[in-house]
LODRENLO-785474 format. One record per residue (C-alpha): residue number from 1; x, y, z; residue in one letter. Coordinates in Angstrom, 1 decimal. Layout:
<atoms>
> resi xx yy zz resn
> NUM X Y Z a $
...
</atoms>
This chain:
<atoms>
> resi xx yy zz resn
> 1 39.5 248.4 183.9 m $
> 2 37.4 245.4 185.1 p $
> 3 33.8 246.0 185.8 s $
> 4 34.0 244.7 189.3 s $
> 5 34.9 246.9 192.3 h $
> 6 38.4 246.0 193.5 p $
> 7 40.8 248.6 194.8 t $
> 8 43.3 250.2 192.5 n $
> 9 46.8 250.1 194.1 y $
> 10 49.3 252.3 192.3 i $
> 11 53.0 251.2 193.2 l $
> 12 55.9 253.6 193.4 d $
> 13 59.5 252.6 192.5 t $
> 14 60.4 252.3 196.2 t $
> 15 58.1 249.6 196.7 v $
> 16 59.4 247.3 193.9 l $
> 17 62.9 248.1 194.8 l $
> 18 62.1 247.0 198.5 y $
> 19 60.2 244.0 197.5 d $
> 20 59.8 242.6 193.9 a $
> 21 57.2 240.3 195.3 q $
> 22 55.0 243.3 195.9 a $
> 23 53.4 242.7 192.5 l $
> 24 51.6 239.7 193.9 f $
> 25 50.7 240.8 197.5 k $
> 26 47.5 242.7 196.8 f $
> 27 45.2 239.8 196.5 g $
> 28 42.3 240.3 194.1 s $
> 29 42.7 244.0 193.7 d $
> 30 44.2 245.9 190.7 n $
> 31 48.0 246.5 190.8 v $
> 32 49.0 249.4 188.6 i $
> 33 52.6 250.2 187.8 v $
> 34 53.3 253.5 186.2 p $
> 35 55.4 253.4 183.1 i $
> 36 57.8 255.9 184.8 t $
> 37 58.5 253.2 187.5 v $
> 38 59.7 250.9 184.7 i $
> 39 62.1 253.5 183.6 e $
> 40 63.3 254.1 187.2 d $
> 41 63.9 250.4 187.8 i $
> 42 66.0 250.2 184.6 d $
> 43 68.4 252.6 186.3 h $
> 44 68.9 250.2 189.2 f $
> 45 69.3 246.8 187.5 k $
> 46 73.1 246.9 187.3 k $
> 47 73.4 247.3 191.0 d $
> 48 75.0 244.4 193.0 q $
> 49 73.0 245.3 195.9 s $
> 50 69.6 243.8 197.0 e $
> 51 68.0 246.9 195.5 t $
> 52 69.5 245.8 192.1 g $
> 53 68.5 242.3 192.5 r $
> 54 64.8 243.5 193.2 n $
> 55 65.1 245.6 190.1 a $
> 56 66.1 242.9 188.0 r $
> 57 63.6 240.5 189.4 q $
> 58 60.8 242.9 188.9 t $
> 59 61.7 243.4 185.2 s $
> 60 61.7 239.5 184.8 r $
> 61 58.3 239.2 186.2 y $
> 62 56.9 242.0 184.1 l $
> 63 58.5 240.5 181.0 d $
> 64 57.0 237.0 181.7 e $
> 65 53.6 238.4 182.4 m $
> 66 53.8 240.6 179.1 r $
> 67 54.0 237.4 177.1 q $
> 68 50.7 236.1 178.5 k $
> 69 48.6 239.2 177.8 s $
> 70 48.8 242.9 177.2 s $
> 71 50.0 245.1 180.1 v $
> 72 47.7 247.8 178.8 v $
> 73 44.5 245.6 178.9 k $
> 74 45.5 243.9 182.1 g $
> 75 47.2 240.6 183.1 i $
> 76 45.3 238.3 185.6 r $
> 77 47.5 237.3 188.5 l $
> 78 47.2 233.9 190.3 d $
> 79 46.1 235.7 193.3 s $
> 80 42.9 236.9 191.4 g $
> 81 44.0 240.4 190.9 g $
> 82 45.0 242.1 187.6 t $
> 83 48.1 243.9 186.8 l $
> 84 48.4 246.9 184.5 f $
> 85 51.3 249.1 183.2 v $
> 86 49.9 252.7 182.8 r $
> 87 51.2 255.6 180.9 s $
> 88 50.5 259.1 181.9 g $
> 89 48.8 262.2 180.4 s $
> 90 50.6 265.5 179.9 s $
> 91 47.4 267.5 180.5 t $
> 92 47.2 266.2 184.1 t $
> 93 50.8 267.0 184.7 l $
> 94 50.1 270.5 183.5 r $
> 95 47.1 270.9 185.8 r $
> 96 49.1 270.0 188.9 m $
> 97 50.5 272.8 191.2 p $
> 98 53.4 274.8 189.6 g $
> 99 56.1 273.3 191.9 a $
> 100 55.0 269.7 190.7 l $
> 101 54.8 270.4 186.9 q $
> 102 58.5 269.7 186.3 s $
> 103 59.0 266.5 184.3 d $
> 104 60.6 264.7 187.2 v $
> 105 59.8 261.1 188.2 r $
> 106 57.8 261.8 191.2 g $
> 107 55.6 264.4 189.5 s $
> 108 55.0 262.0 186.5 r $
> 109 54.0 259.0 188.8 i $
> 110 51.7 261.3 190.8 l $
> 111 50.1 262.5 187.6 a $
> 112 49.3 258.8 186.6 i $
> 113 47.9 258.1 189.9 a $
> 114 45.6 261.2 189.6 l $
> 115 44.5 259.9 186.0 d $
> 116 43.6 256.5 187.5 v $
> 117 41.7 258.2 190.5 m $
> 118 39.7 260.5 188.0 q $
> 119 38.8 257.8 185.7 e $
> 120 37.6 255.3 188.3 s $
> 121 35.4 257.3 190.8 t $
> 122 33.4 254.3 191.8 d $
> 123 36.6 252.4 192.7 v $
> 124 38.9 253.2 195.7 p $
> 125 42.4 254.2 194.5 t $
> 126 45.3 254.1 196.7 i $
> 127 49.0 255.4 196.0 f $
> 128 51.5 253.1 197.6 v $
> 129 55.1 254.4 198.2 t $
> 130 57.9 253.9 200.8 k $
> 131 59.1 257.6 199.9 d $
> 132 57.9 259.8 202.9 l $
> 133 58.0 263.2 200.9 n $
> 134 56.0 261.5 197.9 l $
> 135 53.5 260.4 200.4 r $
> 136 53.1 264.0 201.5 i $
> 137 52.8 265.4 198.0 k $
> 138 50.3 262.7 197.1 a $
> 139 48.2 263.6 200.2 d $
> 140 48.4 267.2 199.3 a $
> 141 46.9 266.4 195.9 l $
> 142 43.9 264.4 197.3 g $
> 143 45.3 261.0 196.7 l $
> 144 44.7 258.2 199.2 r $
> 145 48.3 257.2 200.1 v $
> 146 49.8 254.2 202.1 e $
> 147 53.1 253.0 203.1 d $
> 148 54.0 249.5 201.9 y $
> 149 53.7 247.6 205.1 e $
> 150 54.5 244.0 204.1 s $
> 151 56.7 242.4 206.9 d $
> 152 56.1 245.5 209.0 k $
> 153 56.6 245.3 212.8 v $
> 154 55.3 247.8 215.4 d $
> 155 58.7 249.0 216.9 i $
> 156 56.9 250.2 220.0 e $
> 157 55.5 246.8 220.6 e $
> 158 58.7 244.9 219.7 l $
> 159 59.2 241.8 221.8 y $
> 160 61.8 242.8 224.6 s $
> 161 63.0 239.0 225.3 g $
> 162 62.5 239.4 229.2 y $
> 163 60.0 240.4 231.8 r $
> 164 59.7 241.0 235.5 t $
> 165 57.5 238.7 237.8 l $
> 166 56.6 239.4 241.3 t $
> 167 56.4 236.0 243.2 v $
> 168 56.5 234.7 246.8 e $
> 169 59.8 234.8 248.6 r $
> 170 59.7 231.0 248.9 s $
> 171 59.6 230.7 245.0 v $
> 172 62.9 232.6 244.7 i $
> 173 64.5 230.5 247.6 a $
> 174 63.6 227.3 245.8 a $
> 175 64.9 228.6 242.6 f $
> 176 68.3 229.6 244.1 r $
> 177 68.4 226.2 245.9 d $
> 178 67.4 223.9 243.0 q $
> 179 68.4 225.9 240.0 g $
> 180 65.0 225.7 238.4 s $
> 181 61.3 226.6 239.2 v $
> 182 58.0 226.2 237.4 a $
> 183 56.0 229.3 236.6 t $
> 184 52.2 229.6 236.0 p $
> 185 53.0 232.6 233.6 e $
> 186 52.9 231.9 229.9 r $
> 187 56.3 232.6 228.6 l $
> 188 58.0 232.5 225.2 f $
> 189 60.8 229.9 224.7 p $
> 190 64.0 231.2 226.1 n $
> 191 62.4 234.4 227.5 e $
> 192 64.3 235.8 230.3 y $
> 193 62.7 236.3 233.8 v $
> 194 63.5 238.4 236.8 t $
> 195 61.7 237.2 240.0 f $
> 196 61.1 239.8 242.6 i $
> 197 60.0 238.9 246.0 a $
> 198 56.5 240.4 246.8 a $
> 199 57.7 241.2 250.4 d $
> 200 61.2 242.3 249.6 d $
> 201 61.9 244.0 246.3 p $
> 202 65.7 243.5 247.0 e $
> 203 65.4 239.8 247.1 f $
> 204 65.6 238.7 243.3 t $
> 205 66.8 236.2 241.0 a $
> 206 67.0 235.6 237.3 a $
> 207 66.6 232.9 234.7 g $
> 208 65.6 231.7 231.2 r $
> 209 62.5 229.8 230.4 f $
> 210 63.3 226.4 229.1 d $
> 211 60.2 225.7 227.1 a $
> 212 61.0 221.9 226.8 e $
> 213 61.2 221.5 230.6 a $
> 214 58.5 223.9 231.3 g $
> 215 60.6 225.7 233.9 t $
> 216 62.8 228.7 234.4 v $
> 217 66.4 227.7 234.7 v $
> 218 69.4 229.5 236.1 r $
> 219 71.6 231.5 233.8 l $
> 220 75.0 230.4 232.5 l $
> 221 76.3 233.8 233.6 s $
> 222 75.6 232.7 237.3 e $
> 223 78.4 230.1 237.5 h $
> 224 80.9 230.4 234.7 s $
> 225 81.6 234.2 234.7 r $
> 226 85.2 233.8 235.8 e $
> 227 86.1 231.9 232.5 s $
> 228 85.2 234.9 230.3 w $
> 229 87.3 237.9 229.2 r $
> 230 84.6 240.3 230.0 i $
> 231 81.9 240.7 232.8 t $
> 232 78.3 241.8 232.0 p $
> 233 77.7 244.9 233.8 r $
> 234 73.9 244.8 234.1 n $
> 235 71.1 242.3 234.1 r $
> 236 70.3 242.7 230.3 e $
> 237 73.9 241.9 229.5 q $
> 238 73.6 238.9 231.7 q $
> 239 70.6 237.8 229.7 f $
> 240 72.5 238.5 226.4 a $
> 241 75.6 236.6 227.6 m $
> 242 73.5 233.6 228.6 d $
> 243 71.9 233.4 225.2 a $
> 244 75.2 234.0 223.3 l $
> 245 76.8 231.0 225.3 l $
> 246 74.0 228.5 225.3 c $
> 247 74.8 225.9 222.9 d $
> 248 71.1 224.9 222.4 g $
> 249 70.2 228.5 221.0 i $
> 250 71.2 228.7 217.4 q $
> 251 69.8 232.2 216.7 l $
> 252 70.4 235.1 219.0 v $
> 253 69.0 238.6 218.2 t $
> 254 70.4 241.7 220.2 l $
> 255 68.7 245.0 219.8 v $
> 256 70.0 248.1 221.6 g $
> 257 71.1 251.7 221.2 k $
> 258 74.8 252.6 220.8 a $
> 259 77.1 251.7 223.6 g $
> 260 74.9 249.0 225.3 t $
> 261 77.4 246.3 224.4 g $
> 262 75.8 244.3 221.5 k $
> 263 78.9 243.8 219.5 t $
> 264 81.2 243.6 222.3 l $
> 265 79.2 240.7 224.0 l $
> 266 78.7 238.8 220.7 a $
> 267 82.5 239.0 219.9 v $
> 268 83.5 238.0 223.4 a $
> 269 81.1 235.1 223.4 a $
> 270 82.3 233.9 220.1 s $
> 271 85.9 234.0 220.9 l $
> 272 85.3 232.1 224.2 f $
> 273 83.2 229.4 222.2 k $
> 274 85.7 229.1 219.5 t $
> 275 89.2 229.7 221.0 v $
> 276 88.6 228.5 224.7 d $
> 277 86.0 225.8 224.3 e $
> 278 86.7 224.8 220.7 n $
> 279 83.0 224.4 220.0 i $
> 280 83.1 226.1 216.6 y $
> 281 85.7 226.0 213.9 g $
> 282 85.9 229.7 213.4 r $
> 283 84.1 233.2 214.0 v $
> 284 82.7 234.6 210.9 l $
> 285 81.7 238.3 211.2 i $
> 286 79.8 240.4 208.6 s $
> 287 78.0 243.7 208.4 r $
> 288 76.4 245.7 205.6 p $
> 289 78.6 248.2 204.0 t $
> 290 76.5 251.3 204.1 l $
> 291 78.1 254.6 205.0 p $
> 292 77.1 257.1 207.7 m $
> 293 76.9 260.5 205.9 g $
> 294 78.4 261.2 202.5 k $
> 295 80.2 258.3 201.0 d $
> 296 83.9 258.8 200.0 i $
> 297 83.6 256.7 197.0 g $
> 298 85.1 253.5 195.8 f $
> 299 88.0 252.2 197.9 l $
> 300 91.2 250.7 196.3 p $
> 301 92.8 247.3 197.0 g $
> 302 91.7 243.7 197.6 t $
> 303 88.4 242.7 199.1 v $
> 304 90.2 242.6 202.5 e $
> 305 91.5 246.0 202.1 e $
> 306 88.2 247.4 201.0 k $
> 307 86.6 245.9 204.0 l $
> 308 89.0 247.4 206.5 t $
> 309 87.2 250.6 207.3 p $
> 310 84.1 248.8 207.8 w $
> 311 85.4 246.3 210.3 m $
> 312 87.2 248.9 212.5 y $
> 313 84.3 248.4 215.1 p $
> 314 85.1 244.7 215.2 i $
> 315 88.9 245.1 215.6 a $
> 316 88.3 247.8 218.4 d $
> 317 86.1 245.2 220.3 n $
> 318 88.6 242.3 219.7 v $
> 319 91.4 244.4 221.0 e $
> 320 89.6 245.5 224.1 l $
> 321 88.6 241.8 224.9 i $
> 322 92.2 240.5 224.3 m $
> 323 93.8 243.3 226.3 r $
> 324 93.3 241.0 229.4 k $
> 325 95.3 238.0 230.0 d $
> 326 94.3 235.2 227.5 s $
> 327 92.7 232.1 228.9 r $
> 328 93.0 230.3 225.6 a $
> 329 94.9 227.1 225.0 n $
> 330 97.4 229.1 222.9 r $
> 331 98.1 232.8 223.7 p $
> 332 96.8 235.2 221.1 i $
> 333 97.9 238.7 221.0 r $
> 334 95.1 240.5 219.2 g $
> 335 92.9 241.1 216.1 f $
> 336 95.4 240.7 213.4 a $
> 337 96.8 237.4 214.7 e $
> 338 93.2 236.0 215.0 l $
> 339 92.7 236.9 211.3 v $
> 340 96.1 235.5 210.3 d $
> 341 95.4 232.3 212.0 m $
> 342 92.0 232.0 210.3 g $
> 343 90.0 231.9 213.6 i $
> 344 88.5 235.2 212.9 l $
> 345 87.2 235.8 209.3 v $
> 346 85.7 239.0 208.1 i $
> 347 83.5 238.9 204.9 e $
> 348 81.1 241.2 203.2 p $
> 349 77.4 240.2 203.1 l $
> 350 77.7 240.5 199.2 t $
> 351 79.0 237.1 198.8 y $
> 352 77.0 235.1 201.3 i $
> 353 74.2 234.2 198.9 r $
> 354 74.4 230.5 197.8 g $
> 355 76.8 229.5 200.6 r $
> 356 76.3 226.9 203.2 s $
> 357 78.0 227.9 206.5 i $
> 358 78.8 224.9 208.7 h $
> 359 80.3 224.8 212.3 n $
> 360 81.0 228.5 212.6 q $
> 361 80.0 231.3 215.1 y $
> 362 78.3 233.7 212.8 l $
> 363 77.9 237.5 213.6 i $
> 364 75.8 239.9 211.6 i $
> 365 76.5 243.2 213.0 d $
> 366 74.4 246.5 212.1 e $
> 367 71.5 244.3 210.8 a $
> 368 69.1 247.1 211.0 q $
> 369 70.3 248.1 207.6 n $
> 370 69.0 244.7 206.1 l $
> 371 65.7 244.2 204.5 t $
> 372 63.4 241.2 205.6 p $
> 373 64.4 239.3 202.4 h $
> 374 68.1 239.9 203.1 e $
> 375 67.9 238.5 206.6 i $
> 376 66.2 235.5 205.3 k $
> 377 68.8 234.9 202.7 t $
> 378 71.5 235.1 205.5 i $
> 379 69.7 232.9 208.0 i $
> 380 68.9 230.2 205.4 t $
> 381 72.7 229.9 204.8 r $
> 382 73.3 228.5 208.2 v $
> 383 74.2 224.9 208.3 g $
> 384 75.0 222.1 210.9 d $
> 385 76.7 223.3 214.0 g $
> 386 76.5 227.0 213.3 t $
> 387 75.2 229.6 215.7 k $
> 388 74.1 233.0 214.3 i $
> 389 74.0 236.3 216.2 v $
> 390 72.3 239.3 214.7 v $
> 391 72.7 242.6 216.3 t $
> 392 71.6 246.2 215.5 g $
> 393 69.9 249.4 216.6 d $
> 394 66.6 249.8 214.6 p $
> 395 66.7 253.7 215.5 y $
> 396 70.0 254.1 213.4 q $
> 397 69.2 253.0 209.8 i $
> 398 71.3 254.3 206.8 d $
> 399 69.3 252.2 204.2 n $
> 400 66.8 254.6 202.5 p $
> 401 64.4 252.0 201.7 y $
> 402 63.6 250.6 205.2 i $
> 403 62.7 252.2 208.5 d $
> 404 62.6 251.2 212.3 s $
> 405 59.4 249.0 211.7 s $
> 406 60.4 247.4 208.3 s $
> 407 64.1 246.3 208.7 n $
> 408 65.1 242.8 208.8 g $
> 409 66.4 242.9 212.4 l $
> 410 62.9 243.6 213.9 t $
> 411 61.2 241.4 211.4 y $
> 412 63.4 238.3 212.6 v $
> 413 62.8 239.3 216.2 v $
> 414 59.1 239.0 215.9 e $
> 415 59.1 235.9 213.7 r $
> 416 61.3 233.7 215.9 f $
> 417 60.1 234.8 219.2 k $
> 418 58.0 231.5 219.6 n $
> 419 60.9 229.2 218.3 e $
> 420 62.8 227.1 221.0 a $
> 421 66.0 227.4 219.1 i $
> 422 66.0 231.3 219.2 a $
> 423 66.4 234.1 222.0 a $
> 424 66.2 237.8 222.0 h $
> 425 67.3 240.3 224.3 v $
> 426 66.7 244.2 224.2 t $
> 427 69.7 246.1 225.6 l $
> 428 68.7 249.6 227.1 t $
> 429 71.5 250.8 229.3 k $
> 430 74.5 252.2 227.9 g $
> 431 77.7 250.8 229.3 e $
> 432 80.5 252.3 226.9 r $
> 433 81.0 255.3 229.1 s $
> 434 79.0 258.0 230.8 k $
> 435 79.5 260.4 227.9 l $
> 436 78.3 257.8 225.3 s $
> 437 75.2 257.1 227.4 e $
> 438 74.3 260.9 227.7 l $
> 439 74.9 261.4 224.0 a $
> 440 72.7 258.5 223.1 a $
> 441 69.8 259.8 225.5 n $
> 442 70.4 263.5 225.0 l $
> 443 71.3 264.0 221.1 l $
</atoms>
């Protein structure tokens, strides 16, 4: 090890499967990759998921650096740090508690971390993993342990997309009369505002902050509701519908628990803008194909047939919307006909890499199961004339490598809250049914 006193960061497999760039994100400190991690990564390299891509990219990085210097003696990184690949000691493994002496990957990685800590008493040693149980085991063995927090967002402090302001009654009266009003409050672009009169809490008005004009403007939902196929049931849904229908907003993020109307509102707005107003060429909907509970295995048939089970929620919402009399220029009977006509297209996220998506209304549903890198890959596919809507519930995550604070949905909400082409709304009130709302709150 170098004679200076950088921190030793020992990376677990889960860190590199989550972010291959993690090798270069520890500045001038030492980055140590246990050789067991290399074995683990080899098992994932054939996967076609983001995890597989990160495994392959990690292997490429290590192979490129290996050619410059010895991974045992250390490879200098551009950041000023040093990368090591470290093997373990069977002696240390045998000294571990009996339950951890088995030759499994977690125990071998912990043994290597203990070796590094014992050899470098004058240097801080930190074990980094996204595996919750491995963090507990490492702590029990006396190791300093951390989660990998690159791109992490405090879920409790997540930007809601709206706020309430108490103002004089005259301000609300002027807003209702003129359709816009200036406010001394510092607001984010496209942040939604509910004005409440100081002398009468029942006297209210709602609007969206137009950053370019510097004023709060009237919601679209205040004057065009009769032309939609559904009606927002609460103030948050009015905010969401305004963002979904505003042509000047290219990116909309909707966060909320089950039953708050995220997907229904997005699908309804997309059909209105595509079928009724003909602003977009088609509606493109995609969602991660991660099962809830035990997977039933590979599905037979074509890509379309394989996707069918994953797209039932979309079909259910379309059928609910189209159940009412159609106001489109041509009558459309339901989900199947929309698909047959090419107006509604369902595609897996697997095939979105490398594409340029122009003049489409793009909906990414269940985005809480995406990593920050995956969400970046998707949004960078958006071309001219395309609007993208990203929806999800950060408390219902099926991806084992991310959590409520490190998923792509919350990441994009925080990164885009200062941008004039983006809007966000957090939906809290369930409207699917009384039973659904009780289940979401009680279970």
